[in-house]
Every structure is written in C-alpha cells, then in structure tokens.
BABA-224654 format. One record per residue (C-alpha): residue number from 1; residue in one letter; y negated, x, z negated. Coordinates in pm, whole numbers, always signed. Layout:
! BABA-224654
+-----+---------+--------+--------+--------+
: num : residuo :     c2 :     c1 :     c3 :
+-----+---------+--------+--------+--------+
: NUM :       A :      Y :      X :      Z :
...
+-----+---------+--------+--------+--------+
//
This chain:
! BABA-224654
+-----+---------+--------+--------+--------+
: num : residuo :     c2 :     c1 :     c3 :
+-----+---------+--------+--------+--------+
:   1 :       M :  -7995 : -11563 : +21648 :
:   2 :       I :  -8163 : -11807 : +21409 :
:   3 :       E :  -7951 : -11907 : +21111 :
:   4 :       L :  -8010 : -12264 : +20999 :
:   5 :       N :  -7886 : -12397 : +20667 :
:   6 :       L :  -8017 : -12749 : +20691 :
:   7 :       L :  -7792 : -12897 : +20424 :
:   8 :       K :  -7914 : -12642 : +20171 :
:   9 :       S :  -8278 : -12726 : +20256 :
:  10 :       L :  -8215 : -13100 : +20212 :
:  11 :       N :  -8055 : -13034 : +19875 :
:  12 :       T :  -8372 : -12848 : +19770 :
:  13 :       D :  -8582 : -13158 : +19847 :
:  14 :       F :  -8321 : -13399 : +19709 :
:  15 :       P :  -8112 : -13218 : +19444 :
:  16 :       L :  -7817 : -13454 : +19459 :
:  17 :       G :  -7559 : -13190 : +19549 :
:  18 :       E :  -7470 : -13081 : +19903 :
:  19 :       D :  -7140 : -13274 : +19901 :
:  20 :       N :  -7317 : -13597 : +19807 :
:  21 :       I :  -7586 : -13554 : +20073 :
:  22 :       L :  -7323 : -13483 : +20339 :
:  23 :       S :  -7116 : -13779 : +20227 :
:  24 :       F :  -7421 : -14008 : +20252 :
:  25 :       A :  -7522 : -13861 : +20591 :
:  26 :       R :  -7182 : -13957 : +20732 :
:  27 :       T :  -7272 : -14321 : +20668 :
:  28 :       A :  -7619 : -14289 : +20827 :
:  29 :       P :  -7519 : -14418 : +21175 :
:  30 :       H :  -7442 : -14757 : +21017 :
:  31 :       R :  -7766 : -14783 : +20816 :
:  32 :       Y :  -7995 : -14918 : +21089 :
:  33 :       K :  -8168 : -15249 : +21152 :
:  34 :       T :  -8243 : -15348 : +21510 :
:  35 :       Y :  -8511 : -15556 : +21680 :
:  36 :       E :  -8653 : -15585 : +22032 :
:  37 :       I :  -8998 : -15523 : +22179 :
:  38 :       L :  -9132 : -15591 : +22527 :
:  39 :       K :  -9152 : -15297 : +22766 :
:  40 :       R :  -9469 : -15216 : +22959 :
:  41 :       D :  -9366 : -15450 : +23241 :
:  42 :       G :  -9406 : -15740 : +22997 :
:  43 :       V :  -9065 : -15883 : +23093 :
:  44 :       S :  -8775 : -15655 : +23001 :
:  45 :       K :  -8704 : -15563 : +22640 :
:  46 :       R :  -8636 : -15239 : +22454 :
:  47 :       K :  -8405 : -15231 : +22153 :
:  48 :       I :  -8547 : -15048 : +21852 :
:  49 :       A :  -8305 : -14923 : +21585 :
:  50 :       Q :  -8484 : -14854 : +21256 :
:  51 :       P :  -8305 : -14639 : +20997 :
:  52 :       S :  -8298 : -14739 : +20631 :
:  53 :       K :  -8556 : -14599 : +20392 :
:  54 :       E :  -8307 : -14348 : +20249 :
:  55 :       V :  -8200 : -14222 : +20593 :
:  56 :       K :  -8564 : -14188 : +20697 :
:  57 :       L :  -8637 : -13973 : +20390 :
:  58 :       L :  -8358 : -13732 : +20482 :
:  59 :       Q :  -8458 : -13728 : +20850 :
:  60 :       R :  -8822 : -13648 : +20763 :
:  61 :       S :  -8711 : -13373 : +20524 :
:  62 :       A :  -8496 : -13225 : +20802 :
:  63 :       L :  -8793 : -13238 : +21042 :
:  64 :       K :  -8990 : -13003 : +20815 :
:  65 :       V :  -8717 : -12743 : +20871 :
:  66 :       L :  -8657 : -12813 : +21241 :
:  67 :       E :  -9013 : -12845 : +21375 :
:  68 :       P :  -9100 : -12472 : +21344 :
:  69 :       I :  -8767 : -12374 : +21501 :
:  70 :       L :  -8693 : -12611 : +21790 :
:  71 :       P :  -8878 : -12528 : +22115 :
:  72 :       V :  -9073 : -12803 : +22292 :
:  73 :       H :  -9222 : -12729 : +22633 :
:  74 :       P :  -9606 : -12740 : +22650 :
:  75 :       L :  -9582 : -12975 : +22949 :
:  76 :       A :  -9386 : -13232 : +22745 :
:  77 :       F :  -9669 : -13462 : +22638 :
:  78 :       A :  -9498 : -13731 : +22429 :
:  79 :       Y :  -9467 : -13721 : +22050 :
:  80 :       T :  -9658 : -13394 : +22005 :
:  81 :       K :  -9985 : -13326 : +21826 :
:  82 :       A : -10296 : -13289 : +22044 :
:  83 :       R : -10106 : -13420 : +22350 :
:  84 :       S : -10106 : -13776 : +22482 :
:  85 :       I : -10075 : -13995 : +22791 :
:  86 :       K : -10435 : -13899 : +22872 :
:  87 :       H : -10351 : -13526 : +22880 :
:  88 :       N : -10040 : -13607 : +23080 :
:  89 :       A : -10250 : -13785 : +23345 :
:  90 :       L : -10524 : -13517 : +23352 :
:  91 :       I : -10268 : -13262 : +23477 :
:  92 :       H : -10243 : -13458 : +23803 :
:  93 :       K : -10600 : -13585 : +23853 :
:  94 :       E : -10675 : -13355 : +24151 :
:  95 :       S : -10346 : -13426 : +24329 :
:  96 :       K : -10330 : -13651 : +24635 :
:  97 :       F :  -9953 : -13701 : +24632 :
:  98 :       I :  -9743 : -13807 : +24334 :
:  99 :       L :  -9371 : -13844 : +24269 :
: 100 :       K :  -9275 : -14056 : +23967 :
: 101 :       L :  -8923 : -14037 : +23824 :
: 102 :       D :  -8760 : -14211 : +23530 :
: 103 :       L :  -8463 : -14113 : +23315 :
: 104 :       T :  -8202 : -14382 : +23255 :
: 105 :       N :  -8173 : -14509 : +22897 :
: 106 :       F :  -8308 : -14174 : +22776 :
: 107 :       F :  -8280 : -14175 : +22394 :
: 108 :       N :  -7950 : -14361 : +22391 :
: 109 :       S :  -7802 : -14107 : +22635 :
: 110 :       I :  -7836 : -13826 : +22379 :
: 111 :       T :  -7516 : -13775 : +22179 :
: 112 :       P :  -7418 : -13541 : +21891 :
: 113 :       K :  -7216 : -13327 : +22133 :
: 114 :       L :  -7516 : -13280 : +22361 :
: 115 :       L :  -7748 : -13193 : +22072 :
: 116 :       L :  -7506 : -12938 : +21923 :
: 117 :       E :  -7468 : -12775 : +22267 :
: 118 :       K :  -7847 : -12731 : +22287 :
: 119 :       F :  -7858 : -12575 : +21939 :
: 120 :       H :  -7603 : -12321 : +22066 :
: 121 :       T :  -7802 : -12259 : +22387 :
: 122 :       A :  -8116 : -12199 : +22179 :
: 123 :       N :  -7930 : -11933 : +21972 :
: 124 :       I :  -7950 : -12139 : +21654 :
: 125 :       S :  -7648 : -12073 : +21433 :
: 126 :       L :  -7509 : -12376 : +21247 :
: 127 :       T :  -7264 : -12381 : +20960 :
: 128 :       H :  -6970 : -12620 : +20986 :
: 129 :       N :  -7139 : -12847 : +20731 :
: 130 :       D :  -7466 : -12844 : +20928 :
: 131 :       Q :  -7281 : -12945 : +21245 :
: 132 :       D :  -7126 : -13232 : +21050 :
: 133 :       L :  -7467 : -13326 : +20902 :
: 134 :       I :  -7652 : -13315 : +21235 :
: 135 :       S :  -7380 : -13516 : +21411 :
: 136 :       H :  -7434 : -13807 : +21172 :
: 137 :       L :  -7779 : -13796 : +21012 :
: 138 :       F :  -7980 : -13829 : +21336 :
: 139 :       F :  -7761 : -14079 : +21519 :
: 140 :       W :  -7704 : -14453 : +21528 :
: 141 :       K :  -7396 : -14663 : +21602 :
: 142 :       E :  -7472 : -15006 : +21742 :
: 143 :       K :  -7110 : -15108 : +21684 :
: 144 :       R :  -6847 : -14938 : +21471 :
: 145 :       N :  -6620 : -14858 : +21765 :
: 146 :       E :  -6904 : -14718 : +21981 :
: 147 :       S :  -7013 : -14356 : +22019 :
: 148 :       P :  -7319 : -14249 : +21816 :
: 149 :       K :  -7648 : -14209 : +22001 :
: 150 :       L :  -8011 : -14119 : +21937 :
: 151 :       S :  -8216 : -14427 : +21852 :
: 152 :       V :  -8562 : -14539 : +21951 :
: 153 :       G :  -8711 : -14588 : +21606 :
: 154 :       A :  -8589 : -14292 : +21399 :
: 155 :       P :  -8863 : -14041 : +21301 :
: 156 :       S :  -8639 : -13751 : +21407 :
: 157 :       S :  -8567 : -13878 : +21760 :
: 158 :       P :  -8894 : -13768 : +21929 :
: 159 :       L :  -8858 : -13400 : +21835 :
: 160 :       L :  -8486 : -13391 : +21912 :
: 161 :       S :  -8533 : -13555 : +22253 :
: 162 :       N :  -8805 : -13307 : +22350 :
: 163 :       F :  -8588 : -13017 : +22228 :
: 164 :       I :  -8293 : -13144 : +22432 :
: 165 :       M :  -8513 : -13137 : +22745 :
: 166 :       Y :  -8666 : -12790 : +22689 :
: 167 :       N :  -8437 : -12598 : +22927 :
: 168 :       F :  -8462 : -12875 : +23186 :
: 169 :       D :  -8844 : -12870 : +23171 :
: 170 :       T :  -8845 : -12490 : +23207 :
: 171 :       K :  -8610 : -12493 : +23507 :
: 172 :       V :  -8802 : -12768 : +23688 :
: 173 :       I :  -9134 : -12590 : +23639 :
: 174 :       K :  -8996 : -12268 : +23788 :
: 175 :       K :  -8878 : -12462 : +24093 :
: 176 :       K :  -9206 : -12650 : +24129 :
: 177 :       K :  -9422 : -12337 : +24108 :
: 178 :       K :  -9248 : -12205 : +24419 :
: 179 :       N :  -9350 : -12524 : +24602 :
: 180 :       G :  -9706 : -12535 : +24465 :
: 181 :       C :  -9642 : -12857 : +24272 :
: 182 :       L :  -9753 : -12966 : +23926 :
: 183 :       Y :  -9510 : -13108 : +23668 :
: 184 :       S :  -9532 : -13302 : +23344 :
: 185 :       R :  -9299 : -13516 : +23137 :
: 186 :       Y :  -9385 : -13794 : +22895 :
: 187 :       A :  -9060 : -13889 : +22718 :
: 188 :       D :  -8846 : -14035 : +23001 :
: 189 :       D :  -9130 : -14042 : +23259 :
: 190 :       I :  -9141 : -13740 : +23492 :
: 191 :       T :  -9442 : -13682 : +23718 :
: 192 :       I :  -9463 : -13424 : +23997 :
: 193 :       S :  -9774 : -13392 : +24212 :
: 194 :       S :  -9953 : -13181 : +24469 :
: 195 :       T : -10262 : -13170 : +24689 :
: 196 :       E : -10022 : -13139 : +24985 :
: 197 :       N :  -9759 : -13382 : +25111 :
: 198 :       F :  -9424 : -13268 : +24965 :
: 199 :       Y :  -9204 : -13565 : +25061 :
: 200 :       Q :  -8987 : -13348 : +25286 :
: 201 :       L :  -8884 : -13129 : +24989 :
: 202 :       N :  -8652 : -13405 : +24863 :
: 203 :       L :  -8745 : -13336 : +24502 :
: 204 :       P :  -8547 : -13629 : +24351 :
: 205 :       F :  -8229 : -13460 : +24477 :
: 206 :       I :  -8337 : -13127 : +24322 :
: 207 :       I :  -8426 : -13292 : +23989 :
: 208 :       A :  -8092 : -13477 : +23983 :
: 209 :       K :  -7913 : -13146 : +24047 :
: 210 :       I :  -8091 : -12975 : +23753 :
: 211 :       L :  -8008 : -13274 : +23530 :
: 212 :       R :  -7638 : -13237 : +23620 :
: 213 :       E :  -7653 : -12863 : +23547 :
: 214 :       E :  -7803 : -12928 : +23203 :
: 215 :       F :  -7637 : -13252 : +23094 :
: 216 :       G :  -7347 : -13334 : +23325 :
: 217 :       E :  -7358 : -13710 : +23372 :
: 218 :       S :  -7511 : -13782 : +23028 :
: 219 :       I :  -7878 : -13795 : +23136 :
: 220 :       T :  -7948 : -13922 : +23487 :
: 221 :       L :  -8231 : -14052 : +23704 :
: 222 :       N :  -8298 : -14423 : +23728 :
: 223 :       N :  -8326 : -14425 : +24107 :
: 224 :       T :  -8466 : -14779 : +24113 :
: 225 :       K :  -8785 : -14646 : +23953 :
: 226 :       T :  -8841 : -14348 : +24183 :
: 227 :       K :  -9184 : -14378 : +24350 :
: 228 :       Y :  -9364 : -14150 : +24595 :
: 229 :       I :  -9734 : -14239 : +24619 :
: 230 :       S : -10023 : -14098 : +24822 :
: 231 :       S : -10398 : -14127 : +24760 :
: 232 :       A : -10405 : -14413 : +25012 :
: 233 :       Y : -10261 : -14627 : +24733 :
: 234 :       R : -10336 : -14676 : +24364 :
: 235 :       R : -10189 : -14382 : +24173 :
: 236 :       Q : -10098 : -14440 : +23810 :
: 237 :       V :  -9951 : -14190 : +23564 :
: 238 :       T :  -9821 : -14323 : +23230 :
: 239 :       G : -10060 : -14619 : +23246 :
: 240 :       V : -10367 : -14416 : +23347 :
: 241 :       I : -10526 : -14455 : +23692 :
: 242 :       L : -10601 : -14145 : +23902 :
: 243 :       T : -10919 : -14200 : +24104 :
: 244 :       N : -10996 : -14062 : +24449 :
: 245 :       D : -11289 : -13864 : +24304 :
: 246 :       Q : -11040 : -13657 : +24099 :
: 247 :       D : -11092 : -13832 : +23767 :
: 248 :       I : -10899 : -14073 : +23545 :
: 249 :       S : -10974 : -14440 : +23474 :
: 250 :       I : -10832 : -14760 : +23330 :
: 251 :       G : -10894 : -14925 : +23669 :
: 252 :       H : -11146 : -15183 : +23796 :
: 253 :       R : -10914 : -15478 : +23729 :
: 254 :       K : -10866 : -15377 : +23365 :
: 255 :       K : -11241 : -15325 : +23318 :
: 256 :       R : -11315 : -15675 : +23452 :
: 257 :       L : -11050 : -15827 : +23226 :
: 258 :       L : -11187 : -15647 : +22919 :
: 259 :       S : -11540 : -15752 : +23010 :
: 260 :       S : -11431 : -16116 : +23029 :
: 261 :       K : -11253 : -16098 : +22692 :
: 262 :       I : -11555 : -15936 : +22522 :
: 263 :       H : -11779 : -16209 : +22666 :
: 264 :       H : -11546 : -16479 : +22530 :
: 265 :       F : -11540 : -16308 : +22191 :
: 266 :       K : -11921 : -16292 : +22181 :
: 267 :       I : -11964 : -16662 : +22254 :
: 268 :       Q : -11682 : -16744 : +22008 :
: 269 :       R : -11437 : -16874 : +22265 :
: 270 :       L : -11184 : -16602 : +22182 :
: 271 :       L : -11078 : -16713 : +21835 :
: 272 :       D : -10703 : -16652 : +21818 :
: 273 :       P : -10646 : -16363 : +21570 :
: 274 :       N : -10357 : -16223 : +21776 :
: 275 :       E : -10571 : -16214 : +22089 :
: 276 :       I : -10859 : -16044 : +21907 :
: 277 :       Q : -10619 : -15789 : +21761 :
: 278 :       K : -10483 : -15727 : +22110 :
: 279 :       L : -10837 : -15684 : +22247 :
: 280 :       K : -10912 : -15436 : +21968 :
: 281 :       G : -10617 : -15220 : +22079 :
: 282 :       E : -10706 : -15251 : +22448 :
: 283 :       L : -11066 : -15143 : +22381 :
: 284 :       A : -10957 : -14848 : +22168 :
: 285 :       F : -10729 : -14733 : +22452 :
: 286 :       A : -11001 : -14784 : +22716 :
: 287 :       F : -11259 : -14587 : +22515 :
: 288 :       Y : -11006 : -14307 : +22457 :
: 289 :       I : -10940 : -14274 : +22830 :
: 290 :       K : -11308 : -14316 : +22931 :
: 291 :       P : -11541 : -14262 : +22630 :
: 292 :       E : -11851 : -14345 : +22836 :
: 293 :       L : -11717 : -14698 : +22884 :
: 294 :       R : -11810 : -14784 : +22525 :
: 295 :       K : -12180 : -14725 : +22590 :
: 296 :       K : -12170 : -14945 : +22901 :
: 297 :       F : -12011 : -15232 : +22710 :
: 298 :       E : -12253 : -15188 : +22419 :
: 299 :       I : -12550 : -15213 : +22657 :
: 300 :       K : -12404 : -15524 : +22821 :
: 301 :       Y : -12275 : -15711 : +22513 :
: 302 :       G : -12450 : -15544 : +22219 :
: 303 :       Q : -12339 : -15267 : +21987 :
: 304 :       N : -12272 : -15519 : +21710 :
: 305 :       T : -12024 : -15713 : +21925 :
: 306 :       I : -11822 : -15403 : +22017 :
: 307 :       T : -11823 : -15279 : +21656 :
: 308 :       K : -11703 : -15617 : +21531 :
: 309 :       I : -11406 : -15608 : +21767 :
: 310 :       L : -11312 : -15248 : +21682 :
: 311 :       K : -11332 : -15317 : +21308 :
: 312 :       Y : -11158 : -15653 : +21324 :
: 313 :       K : -10889 : -15714 : +21063 :
: 314 :       R : -10661 : -16015 : +21049 :
: 315 :       L : -10673 : -16206 : +20720 :
+-----+---------+--------+--------+--------+
//
C-alpha cells in the first residue's frame, strides 16, 4: 500500500496552510476558460477548457508527486516522454489487418468517482483531505449544476487519463496475446492488428466488455468510428500511413501537396504568414516520420529553401 499525502506536499511547495489550499482547490472546477479547436477531420470541433494560472500551478506541483507513483502502460503512447504517434504506428507496421476503435468523449467521461476508484485499485491510500483535494483540483465544471469532469487542456489530465486506463490496457493485452494480435493506445484511439485476418474474433465486442468491467457505462466505444482495414486498402494509424513494404509514411498525396507548397514558397507565391507557419509544422511532422524526406526536398528545392521554411517566424 502506497500512502499519499498530496495536500501536505502542495503545502510544502506553496506554504499557505493546508486548509487554505483545500479551500481554494474546491473552487478549481469553476476557474477555467474555454475555447474550441478543429479536430483532425477539419470539420468538427473540440472544446478545450484551460485552468487559471493558479490552478495550473497547483496541478503541476501535484504532478511531481503523482508521476513516480501512478502506473502508465508502456503501450499507451500519448502524453509520455520518448513515445509518440510515430512509435504508436511502428508497433503495427508489419501487420496486414488493422482494427481501429475510438473511445467516446474520453477525457470528459472521467469523473472524480472513477479516479478515486482507480487510486483504490492501485493500492494507493488517500487521506480524507486528499480525496477532497483530488475530487476538485483536477476537474472542471462547464456549468455549476453539472458533474465535474476531466478537461482537455489541464496539465494534469494526460497523466490521470493514462492512469485510469492502466488496468484496461493490461487486460486487453493479455487477451490479445492469446490471439496473436498487437495492441496500442494513443489517448482515445485504440489500434489492434495482426498479420492474420482476425475479423471473426469479434474484438469490438470483447473490448466493449472489458470497458464495462472497468468503467461500467462511464467510458464506452464510439461505434461509428470502428474500422476494420486490410492491406488491400490504405491503412492509417494516428495519422501515419502503414505501407505494404512494412514501413511507415506520410503518404504519396501528402508528399505531393508538400512539394507543391514548397515550390510556391520558393517562387514567392506562398506569402500568407499563416500558410507558411502551417507549412513549417507540416514539414517538421513529415521529417519526423520520414527523416530521409528532408534530403530529397533539399536536393529538389535547395537546402536554403527548406531551412528558411523550418526557421520561419511570424513578425
């Protein structure tokens, strides 16, 4: 059993008195500003809830205590050091068949009750004050009469969401090993793959069953996003293309688009600062996924052109 005295640790960093910190933490769910960003589909929007500066300071201080204690599965690739969407895709590069699953409204489905249950399951002992602190400090209320939920935008949410899923990840992997399948999770995106056709195993049903065992009806599959794909079609894992020669790529279409944008930049027809900034990000991503692509573009358009784009700064 691990004994956690989080309130005491916060008071060490911010010597305001434990009662004052707890009193402030109880107001934390109402200290958020919200805004929207486009999702990857370029159409639908995701609501981001950003905690106030003071709440962020307490959350980050709490993370220093929680990070060494809370387990995160090695096949959870989001929000962890030395892991990324590239590593998530590499797991599946030799597989011919892929199942992609999505969790519904993932962060906002995580409640204080669910988090406290997982602390108990992980044999982490909490004082009454710590339970009170945790139930408020890490959660956001969109409206005063609504239940608190984990927000997309708080620095503490990534670790807590991965911790919440630890037992689920472990159970799924045990099941998949029996069937010779590979598994990875990137936040709310679950990927299962194999060199053999596994459609008949009805894995979405099995995953849904494990979710119910772990979370009841709190965290569920978004069945509209379930996709089973074979190597006869384009296979994509968290934005990275899996090629038929067992490698990863950004895809031919994306390469052609980048090539066109670089050409327009070189001849000074791409002048909009926002578009250049966007191209800079797209190139950085492309070179991260396929480092050899940089040399090809430098040969075609000149090293100076590529360097200018990558070092571009808006005035």
